C-alpha positions in Angstrom: 84.0 3.9 -43.9 86.9 2.6 -45.7 86.9 3.1 -49.6 86.8 -0.6 -50.0 83.1 -0.4 -48.3 82.0 2.6 -49.8 82.9 1.6 -53.5 80.9 -1.8 -52.5 77.6 0.2 -51.5 77.6 2.3 -54.2 78.2 -0.5 -56.8 75.2 -2.1 -54.7 73.3 0.9 -54.8 73.9 1.2 -59.0 72.8 -2.5 -59.3 69.2 -2.4 -57.6 66.0 -2.1 -60.0 64.6 1.4 -60.1 61.4 1.8 -58.1 59.1 3.1 -59.8 57.9 6.9 -58.5 54.3 8.2 -57.6 53.1 11.6 -56.4 52.7 11.7 -52.7 48.8 12.1 -51.8 47.6 15.4 -51.2 46.7 16.3 -47.8 43.2 17.6 -47.6 42.4 21.3 -46.8 38.7 22.7 -46.6 38.0 23.3 -50.3 40.6 20.9 -51.6 37.9 18.3 -52.4 35.6 20.9 -54.4 38.4 22.3 -56.1 39.6 18.9 -57.4 36.1 17.6 -58.3 35.6 21.0 -60.2 38.7 20.4 -62.4 37.4 17.1 -63.5 39.4 14.7 -61.7 38.7 11.4 -60.3 39.1 11.7 -56.6 40.3 8.6 -54.0 39.9 9.9 -50.6 41.3 8.0 -47.7 40.1 9.1 -44.0 43.2 8.1 -41.8 44.9 8.3 -38.8 48.6 8.4 -37.9 47.8 5.7 -35.3 45.2 3.5 -36.9 46.7 0.1 -37.8 44.0 -0.2 -40.4 44.9 2.5 -41.9 48.4 1.7 -42.2 47.6 -1.9 -43.7 45.4 0.2 -46.3 48.4 2.4 -46.9 50.7 -0.6 -47.4 48.2 -2.2 -50.3 47.8 1.3 -52.0 51.3 1.6 -52.3 51.8 -1.4 -53.7 49.2 -1.4 -56.0 50.3 2.3 -57.0 53.8 0.6 -57.8 52.2 -2.3 -59.6 50.3 -0.2 -62.0 51.4 3.5 -62.5 48.5 4.3 -64.2 46.3 4.5 -61.0 48.5 7.7 -60.2 48.6 9.1 -63.1 45.0 9.1 -63.7 43.5 9.6 -60.2 44.1 12.4 -57.4 44.5 10.6 -54.1 43.8 12.6 -51.1 44.9 11.4 -47.6 42.0 13.2 -44.8 43.6 13.3 -41.4 40.2 11.8 -39.4 41.6 13.7 -36.0 41.1 16.8 -38.1 38.5 16.3 -40.2 36.6 13.1 -38.7 33.5 15.5 -37.6 33.9 18.0 -40.4 30.9 18.9 -42.3 32.2 17.5 -45.3 32.9 13.8 -43.4 29.5 14.4 -42.1 27.4 14.7 -45.3 29.6 12.4 -47.1 28.6 9.8 -43.9 32.2 8.9 -43.5 31.4 6.4 -40.3 35.1 6.1 -39.2 38.6 6.3 -40.0 40.0 3.6 -42.2 37.1 4.5 -44.8 38.2 5.0 -48.5 35.8 6.8 -51.1 36.0 7.5 -54.6 34.3 10.3 -56.6 34.1 11.3 -59.9 32.0 14.8 -60.0 29.4 14.8 -57.5 29.2 10.7 -57.9 30.2 8.2 -55.5 32.0 5.4 -57.4 32.6 3.1 -54.6 33.7 3.1 -50.7 35.3 0.7 -48.6 35.2 0.9 -44.8 37.6 -1.2 -42.6 39.2 -3.3 -45.3 42.5 -4.1 -45.9 42.2 -6.6 -48.4 44.5 -6.4 -51.7 41.4 -7.2 -53.7 38.5 -5.2 -52.6 41.4 -2.1 -52.6 42.1 -3.3 -56.3 38.6 -3.4 -57.3 38.4 0.5 -55.7 41.3 1.5 -57.6 40.3 -0.3 -60.6 36.8 1.7 -60.4 38.6 4.7 -59.9 41.0 4.1 -63.0 37.7 3.3 -64.9 36.1 6.6 -64.2 38.9 8.6 -64.6 40.0 7.0 -68.3 36.6 6.9 -69.7 35.2 9.7 -71.6 
């Protein structure tokens, strides 16, 4: 790389607006859900598989919504649940999770809402807004 290219690429990087940073979701392990619920968190569970196209589409929407509204990430605990590992676990069976690409919001022992295989921004935003309301209400 010559000096001119290096200077121009550095200037271009500085000119780009900074994207809001948000925390990476936690990866589910046994006991994590109970721990976060007992801590009083509003929990957003994302049952997903790396090979699932619907899951990838949901993830793109979730990422976009978090970038648009940092309050989601500031108030909600997001947990990714690997379907291949935990899809037939007692937790998934107890919660009656029918398949990967299921999104569930919990506050305490109450289920606030869920979406199954829906990738529409409108539906996912509605679920995230319900989670935010639950997280910020007294």
